[in-house]
C-alpha positions as CSV (number, residue, x, y, z in Angstrom):
1,M,0.0,0.0,0.0
2,T,1.0,3.6,-0.3
3,V,0.8,6.4,2.2
4,G,1.8,10.0,2.3
5,G,-0.4,12.1,0.0
6,S,1.6,14.3,-2.4
7,R,4.8,12.2,-2.0
8,P,3.5,8.6,-1.8
9,V,5.6,6.1,0.1
10,G,5.2,2.4,-0.3
11,I,4.9,0.2,2.8
12,R,4.3,-3.5,3.3
13,V,2.1,-4.1,6.4
14,Y,2.3,-7.3,8.4
15,R,-0.7,-7.7,10.8
16,P,-0.5,-10.4,13.5
17,V,-3.7,-11.3,15.4
18,G,-4.2,-9.2,18.5
19,A,-1.6,-6.6,17.7
20,H,-1.0,-4.2,20.6
21,A,1.7,-1.9,19.1
22,A,3.2,-0.9,15.8
23,L,6.8,-1.2,14.5
24,V,8.0,0.8,11.5
25,F,10.9,-1.1,9.9
26,A,13.6,0.4,7.7
27,H,15.7,-2.2,5.8
28,G,19.5,-2.3,5.4
29,G,21.5,-2.1,2.2
30,S,23.9,0.8,2.6
31,W,21.2,3.2,1.3
32,I,21.5,1.7,-2.2
33,T,20.4,-2.0,-2.1
34,G,17.8,-3.9,-0.2
35,D,14.1,-3.7,-0.5
36,L,10.8,-5.0,0.9
37,D,11.6,-8.5,-0.4
38,S,15.1,-8.7,0.9
39,H,13.8,-8.3,4.5
40,D,10.4,-9.9,4.1
41,A,11.4,-13.0,6.2
42,L,12.8,-10.8,9.0
43,C,9.7,-8.6,9.0
44,R,7.4,-11.7,9.2
45,R,9.5,-12.9,12.2
46,L,9.2,-9.6,13.9
47,A,5.4,-9.4,13.4
48,A,4.9,-13.0,14.6
49,G,7.4,-12.8,17.4
50,T,6.6,-9.3,18.8
51,G,2.8,-9.0,18.4
52,C,3.3,-5.7,16.6
53,V,1.9,-4.6,13.3
54,V,5.0,-4.2,11.3
55,A,5.1,-1.5,8.5
56,A,8.2,-2.1,6.3
57,V,9.1,1.1,4.4
58,D,10.0,1.0,0.7
59,Y,12.1,4.2,1.0
60,R,13.8,5.9,-1.9
61,R,17.4,4.8,-2.4
62,A,20.6,6.4,-3.7
63,P,22.2,7.3,-6.0
64,E,19.0,8.4,-7.8
65,H,17.6,9.7,-4.5
66,P,20.4,11.0,-2.1
67,W,19.8,12.2,1.4
68,P,17.3,13.3,2.7
69,A,14.8,11.3,0.6
70,A,15.0,8.1,2.6
71,V,14.7,10.0,5.9
72,D,11.7,11.8,4.5
73,D,10.1,8.6,3.5
74,V,10.6,6.8,6.8
75,A,9.2,9.9,8.7
76,T,6.2,9.9,6.4
77,A,5.6,6.2,7.1
78,V,5.7,6.8,10.9
79,R,3.1,9.5,10.7
80,A,0.9,7.4,8.5
81,V,1.1,4.4,10.9
82,Q,0.3,6.7,13.8
83,A,-2.7,8.3,12.0
84,E,-4.1,5.6,9.9
85,I,-2.8,2.1,10.6
86,M,-2.5,1.9,14.4
87,P,-3.9,5.2,15.8
88,G,-3.6,5.4,19.5
89,A,-1.2,2.5,19.8
90,P,2.5,2.8,20.8
91,V,4.8,3.0,17.8
92,G,8.4,1.9,17.6
93,L,11.0,2.2,15.0
94,A,13.5,-0.5,14.0
95,G,16.1,-1.1,11.3
96,D,19.3,-3.0,10.5
97,S,22.5,-1.4,9.2
98,C,21.6,1.8,7.3
99,G,18.0,1.1,8.2
100,G,18.9,1.6,11.8
101,T,20.5,4.9,10.9
102,L,17.3,5.9,9.1
103,A,15.2,4.8,12.1
104,V,17.1,7.2,14.4
105,L,17.2,10.0,11.8
106,A,13.5,9.8,11.2
107,T,12.8,9.9,14.9
108,L,15.1,12.9,15.4
109,R,13.5,14.6,12.5
110,L,10.0,14.2,14.0
111,A,11.3,15.2,17.4
112,S,12.7,18.4,16.0
113,E,9.2,19.2,14.7
114,G,7.5,18.4,18.1
115,D,6.6,15.2,19.8
116,S,7.8,12.3,17.6
117,G,5.3,9.9,19.1
118,V,7.9,7.2,18.8
119,T,8.2,5.3,22.1
120,F,11.0,2.9,21.4
121,Q,13.7,2.0,18.9
122,A,15.5,-1.3,18.0
123,L,18.7,-0.8,16.1
124,A,20.9,-3.6,14.7
125,Y,24.5,-2.6,13.8
126,P,23.6,0.9,12.8
127,N,25.9,3.3,11.0
128,T,25.8,6.3,13.4
129,D,28.8,8.3,12.1
130,L,29.3,8.5,8.4
131,S,32.8,9.9,8.7
132,L,34.0,6.3,9.3
133,G,36.5,7.3,11.9
134,Y,36.2,4.7,14.7
135,P,38.9,2.0,15.4
136,S,36.7,-0.9,14.4
137,I,36.5,0.5,10.9
138,R,40.2,-0.1,10.5
139,A,40.4,-3.3,12.5
140,K,37.4,-5.0,10.8
141,G,37.1,-3.1,7.5
142,H,38.3,-5.9,5.3
143,G,37.6,-9.6,5.4
144,W,34.6,-9.6,7.6
145,G,31.8,-9.2,5.1
146,L,31.2,-5.5,5.1
147,D,34.1,-4.0,3.3
148,V,34.8,-0.4,4.3
149,D,35.8,0.7,0.8
150,D,32.4,-0.5,-0.5
151,L,30.7,1.3,2.4
152,A,32.6,4.5,1.8
153,W,31.4,4.4,-1.9
154,C,27.8,3.9,-0.8
155,I,28.0,6.8,1.6
156,E,29.3,9.0,-1.2
157,Q,26.2,8.1,-3.2
158,W,23.8,8.9,-0.4
159,V,25.6,12.0,0.9
160,P,27.7,13.3,-2.0
161,E,28.9,16.4,0.0
162,P,31.8,15.3,2.3
163,A,31.3,18.2,4.7
164,L,27.7,17.1,5.4
165,R,28.7,13.6,6.6
166,T,29.1,14.6,10.2
167,D,26.0,16.8,10.2
168,P,23.5,15.6,12.9
169,R,20.9,15.2,10.2
170,V,23.0,12.6,8.6
171,S,25.1,11.1,11.4
172,P,22.9,10.7,14.5
173,L,25.9,10.2,16.8
174,H,26.3,14.0,16.7
175,S,22.7,15.0,17.3
176,P,22.0,17.5,20.1
177,L,18.5,16.0,20.5
178,L,19.4,12.5,21.7
179,D,17.6,13.1,25.0
180,R,14.4,13.2,23.1
181,L,14.6,9.6,22.0
182,G,12.6,6.8,23.6
183,K,13.9,3.6,25.1
184,T,16.5,2.2,22.7
185,L,18.1,-1.2,22.0
186,V,21.4,-1.2,20.2
187,V,22.8,-4.5,19.0
188,T,26.3,-4.7,17.5
189,A,28.4,-7.6,16.2
190,E,31.9,-8.4,17.3
191,H,33.4,-8.6,13.8
192,D,31.6,-5.5,12.3
193,P,33.4,-2.4,11.1
194,L,30.5,-0.4,12.6
195,A,30.8,-2.0,16.1
196,D,32.6,0.9,17.8
197,E,30.3,3.7,16.6
198,G,27.3,1.6,17.6
199,A,28.7,1.2,21.1
200,E,29.5,4.9,21.3
201,F,26.0,5.8,20.2
202,A,24.6,3.7,23.1
203,R,27.0,5.4,25.5
204,R,25.9,8.9,24.3
205,L,22.2,7.9,24.7
206,A,22.9,6.8,28.3
207,A,24.7,10.1,29.0
208,A,21.7,11.9,27.6
209,G,19.4,10.1,30.0
210,V,17.8,7.8,27.5
211,P,17.0,4.2,28.7
212,V,19.3,2.2,26.5
213,A,20.4,-1.4,26.3
214,H,23.5,-2.4,24.3
215,R,24.6,-5.9,23.5
216,T,27.5,-7.1,21.3
217,E,26.8,-10.4,19.7
218,P,30.0,-12.4,19.9
219,D,31.6,-14.1,16.9
220,L,29.1,-12.5,14.5
221,V,29.5,-10.2,11.5
222,H,27.5,-7.3,10.1
223,G,24.2,-8.3,8.7
224,F,23.5,-11.3,10.9
225,L,19.8,-10.7,11.1
226,T,19.5,-11.9,7.5
227,L,22.0,-14.8,7.7
228,T,19.2,-17.3,8.3
229,G,21.4,-20.4,7.6
230,V,24.0,-19.6,10.3
231,P,23.0,-21.1,13.7
232,A,24.7,-18.3,15.8
233,A,23.0,-15.6,13.7
234,A,19.6,-17.4,14.1
235,A,20.0,-17.4,17.8
236,A,21.0,-13.7,17.8
237,T,17.9,-12.9,15.7
238,V,15.7,-14.7,18.3
239,R,17.2,-12.5,21.0
240,F,16.6,-9.4,18.9
241,V,13.0,-10.3,18.3
242,E,12.5,-11.1,22.0
243,D,13.9,-7.8,23.0
244,V,11.7,-5.9,20.6
245,R,8.7,-7.7,22.0
246,A,9.6,-6.8,25.6
247,M,9.9,-3.1,24.6
248,A,6.6,-3.2,22.7
249,D,4.8,-4.9,25.6
250,R,6.1,-2.4,28.1
251,A,5.1,0.5,25.8
252,A,1.6,-0.9,25.5
253,R,1.0,-1.2,29.2
254,P,-1.4,1.4,30.7
255,G,0.6,4.3,32.2
256,A,3.9,3.1,30.6
257,G,6.6,5.7,30.6
């Protein structure tokens, strides 16, 4: 289905029986690849395992649509879910890799305009600082699945202007509005170039007073939520889904803060 009026955004909605909350999901793919189908199995698992209506966003991708198009689309999807699909229910945002980045940026965008209405976030190995300056970028940048040279090229397509890559509207690690985010889960992987910036993002959230949980999955690489044939990745995915369910359940309780 499409939402958003003058700038329609495609979403795929998964509706479990007895849903009590909604989860807007932004897929990974370095802002260039990935789509609704690449993450269909994961979204089905999230819907079945969390009891949330899941709205997966078919956001516009680079290089044809550089920043801020994808952020615009995710923010539009959030507002549509709040107004049309699950009005009155708690709404969370989730994403893997660049989808985690987009989840945070969309929430920050909405927070800058007023109350975002987003009560929780679940982020798997997000890219929180597009300058790629953290030690894990050098230590794990080659030979662990996500190659840092490929990632740098993708970032160039999404944010062509180098000076913009540390802007808070692009790199959420630098946002002055972190205190306006809701409860957040950050899951990183031991052998991921993005592990250090994910951990630093969790630290900065905690320093801003945001309830945050951070877990590093041992022995795993970037993208483990979609590595369905790897037993350790499957177990980590179960933990991620269970954590999202716990946040959604808490958000749906009367009087939950």
